Every structure is written in C-alpha cells, then in structure tokens.
C-alpha positions as a Markdown table, in Angstrom:
| # | Residue | x | y | z |
|---|---|---|---|---|
| 1 | Met | 5.4 | -7.2 | -0.2 |
| 2 | Lys | 3.0 | -9.6 | -0.7 |
| 3 | Lys | 3.4 | -12.0 | -3.6 |
| 4 | Asp | 0.7 | -12.3 | -5.9 |
| 5 | Lys | 0.0 | -16.0 | -5.0 |
| 6 | Glu | -0.3 | -14.9 | -1.5 |
| 7 | Leu | -2.9 | -12.6 | -1.9 |
| 8 | Ser | -7.0 | -13.8 | -1.4 |
| 9 | Pro | -9.2 | -14.5 | -4.4 |
| 10 | Glu | -11.1 | -11.0 | -3.9 |
| 11 | Leu | -7.6 | -8.8 | -3.3 |
| 12 | Tyr | -6.3 | -10.5 | -6.5 |
| 13 | Arg | -9.0 | -9.5 | -8.5 |
| 14 | Ile | -9.5 | -6.3 | -7.0 |
| 15 | Ala | -6.0 | -5.2 | -6.9 |
| 16 | Arg | -4.6 | -7.1 | -10.1 |
| 17 | Gly | -7.9 | -7.7 | -12.1 |
| 18 | Lys | -9.0 | -3.9 | -11.4 |
| 19 | Gly | -11.8 | -5.1 | -10.0 |
| 20 | Thr | -14.3 | -4.0 | -7.7 |
| 21 | Glu | -16.0 | -5.0 | -4.6 |
| 22 | Ala | -19.8 | -4.6 | -3.7 |
| 23 | Pro | -21.0 | -1.7 | -1.7 |
| 24 | Phe | -21.4 | -1.5 | 1.9 |
| 25 | Ser | -20.1 | -5.3 | 2.0 |
| 26 | Asp | -16.0 | -5.0 | 3.5 |
| 27 | Lys | -14.3 | -3.9 | 6.3 |
| 28 | Tyr | -13.7 | -0.2 | 6.3 |
| 29 | Trp | -17.1 | 1.1 | 4.8 |
| 30 | Asn | -18.6 | 2.3 | 7.7 |
| 31 | Ser | -15.3 | 2.6 | 10.2 |
| 32 | His | -14.7 | 5.5 | 12.2 |
| 33 | Glu | -11.3 | 3.7 | 13.6 |
| 34 | Lys | -8.5 | 6.0 | 14.0 |
| 35 | Gly | -4.8 | 5.5 | 11.9 |
| 36 | Ile | -3.4 | 5.2 | 8.8 |
| 37 | Tyr | -4.8 | 3.3 | 5.7 |
| 38 | Lys | -1.7 | 1.2 | 4.1 |
| 39 | Cys | -2.1 | -0.7 | 1.1 |
| 40 | Ala | -2.8 | -4.2 | 1.9 |
| 41 | Ile | -0.2 | -5.8 | -0.7 |
| 42 | Cys | 3.0 | -3.4 | -0.3 |
| 43 | Gly | 2.5 | -1.9 | 3.0 |
| 44 | Ser | 2.8 | 1.9 | 1.7 |
| 45 | Glu | 1.0 | 4.7 | 3.5 |
| 46 | Leu | -2.4 | 5.9 | 1.0 |
| 47 | Phe | -5.0 | 7.5 | 3.6 |
| 48 | Ser | -5.5 | 8.9 | 7.0 |
| 49 | Ser | -8.6 | 8.1 | 8.8 |
| 50 | Asp | -8.9 | 12.2 | 9.4 |
| 51 | Thr | -9.8 | 12.6 | 5.7 |
| 52 | Lys | -11.9 | 10.2 | 5.7 |
| 53 | Phe | -15.6 | 10.7 | 5.5 |
| 54 | Asp | -19.2 | 9.5 | 4.6 |
| 55 | Ser | -20.0 | 9.4 | 1.1 |
| 56 | Ser | -23.1 | 7.3 | 1.3 |
| 57 | Thr | -21.8 | 5.2 | -1.5 |
| 58 | Gly | -20.7 | 1.8 | 0.8 |
| 59 | Trp | -17.1 | 2.6 | -0.5 |
| 60 | Pro | -14.9 | 3.8 | 2.0 |
| 61 | Ser | -13.7 | 7.4 | 0.9 |
| 62 | Phe | -11.2 | 10.1 | 1.6 |
| 63 | Thr | -10.7 | 13.8 | 0.7 |
| 64 | Glu | -6.7 | 13.2 | 0.3 |
| 65 | Pro | -3.9 | 11.2 | 0.1 |
| 66 | Val | -1.4 | 10.7 | 3.2 |
| 67 | Asn | 1.5 | 11.4 | 0.0 |
| 68 | Leu | 0.5 | 11.9 | -3.2 |
| 69 | Lys | 4.1 | 10.5 | -4.7 |
| 70 | Asn | 2.7 | 7.2 | -3.0 |
| 71 | Ile | -0.6 | 7.0 | -5.4 |
| 72 | Glu | -1.0 | 7.3 | -9.1 |
| 73 | Leu | -4.1 | 8.4 | -11.3 |
| 74 | Lys | -4.5 | 6.9 | -14.4 |
| 75 | Glu | -7.1 | 8.0 | -16.8 |
| 76 | Asn | -9.6 | 5.1 | -17.1 |
| 77 | Leu | -12.0 | 4.5 | -19.8 |
| 78 | Ser | -13.9 | 1.2 | -18.6 |
| 79 | His | -17.4 | 0.3 | -18.6 |
| 80 | Gly | -18.3 | 3.5 | -21.1 |
| 81 | Met | -17.4 | 5.8 | -18.2 |
| 82 | Ile | -14.2 | 8.5 | -17.8 |
| 83 | Arg | -13.0 | 8.0 | -14.9 |
| 84 | Thr | -9.6 | 8.7 | -13.0 |
| 85 | Glu | -8.3 | 5.2 | -11.6 |
| 86 | Val | -6.4 | 5.3 | -8.7 |
| 87 | Leu | -3.6 | 2.9 | -8.2 |
| 88 | Cys | -0.9 | 2.3 | -5.0 |
| 89 | Lys | 2.9 | 3.9 | -6.7 |
| 90 | Lys | 4.8 | 1.3 | -5.5 |
| 91 | Cys | 2.9 | -1.7 | -6.6 |
| 92 | Lys | 0.7 | -0.7 | -9.0 |
| 93 | Ala | -2.4 | -2.4 | -7.3 |
| 94 | His | -5.8 | -0.8 | -8.4 |
| 95 | Leu | -7.2 | 1.1 | -5.5 |
| 96 | Gly | -10.2 | 2.4 | -6.6 |
| 97 | His | -10.8 | 5.6 | -8.5 |
| 98 | Val | -10.9 | 9.4 | -7.4 |
| 99 | Phe | -14.4 | 11.9 | -8.4 |
| 100 | Asn | -15.1 | 15.4 | -7.8 |
| 101 | Asp | -18.0 | 15.0 | -5.6 |
| 102 | Gly | -16.1 | 15.3 | -2.8 |
| 103 | Pro | -16.6 | 17.9 | 0.3 |
| 104 | Lys | -16.3 | 21.4 | -1.3 |
| 105 | Glu | -14.9 | 23.0 | 1.7 |
| 106 | Lys | -11.8 | 20.1 | 1.4 |
| 107 | Gly | -11.1 | 20.5 | -1.9 |
| 108 | Gly | -14.1 | 18.4 | -3.5 |
| 109 | Lys | -12.0 | 15.0 | -4.2 |
| 110 | Arg | -13.6 | 11.5 | -3.3 |
| 111 | Tyr | -11.0 | 8.7 | -3.5 |
| 112 | Cys | -13.3 | 6.0 | -3.7 |
| 113 | Ile | -11.4 | 3.0 | -2.2 |
| 114 | Asn | -11.8 | -0.4 | -2.5 |
| 115 | Ser | -11.8 | -1.9 | 1.4 |
| 116 | Val | -10.4 | -5.2 | 1.0 |
| 117 | Cys | -7.1 | -3.1 | -0.9 |
| 118 | Leu | -6.5 | -1.7 | 2.6 |
| 119 | Glu | -5.4 | -2.3 | 6.0 |
| 120 | Leu | -5.8 | -0.1 | 8.9 |
| 121 | Glu | -3.0 | 0.7 | 11.0 |
| 122 | Lys | -4.6 | 1.6 | 14.2 |
| 123 | Lys | -3.3 | 5.0 | 16.4 |
| 124 | Glu | -3.3 | 4.2 | 20.2 |
C-alpha cells in the first residue's frame, strides 16, 4: 500500500480529497484493454474490463465491481446532490460514484470511477 506522501498530487486530490478528474482526460476513460482494474493506492481488485462499458460521460464506467466486499458505498450529499460515493474498502480511497442509469440488461448500475484511482492489471 502506498503512503499518502507517495501519491501524485492528482491522485491525492481525488482519492483523499474526494475530488473528480476532468472528463475525457485520463488514461482509462476510453481504454478497451482486458484485465482487472485495481486500486491505485492499495492494489485491491475493484472492477473487471468485462463489466466496463461506454457511458459517454468521459469516465470509466462499470456495471458492477469484481467483489462487493472490496468496495464501500456511502451516501454523499455534496454539491447539492444526493449521490452514492464509491470507496475502496481497504484504504478508504474515494473512487467515484454509482448511479442507477447504467445498462438495464446488466442490472442498471453505472459505477463512474476516476481513472487516476485505478491501475489496470492487463490480461495476456
């Protein structure tokens, strides 16, 4: 697990400061590589590329996590909105939010996650 002082300023701002990266700006929003997306701080397995879809929002979006035990969901009332925050269960990093506007045929969830909080372990 990386210590806070080892995090890039952008990762610290988002993961610890509960920020959001600009849409269409980071490494995974349009990635089609196969593998497992892990927490960029502690390495917990979070999402599979098999559940990634194009939400046209500019952020990586997934229909479900790899394992619900690896994430924590928390009500978020910031910015005058009612949202559900997605956190890494192990290191408490803010990852993004989950919304109920995902593909209906896959459960209707859209886990909208900041790229900087993820590291892709590619499948060979």
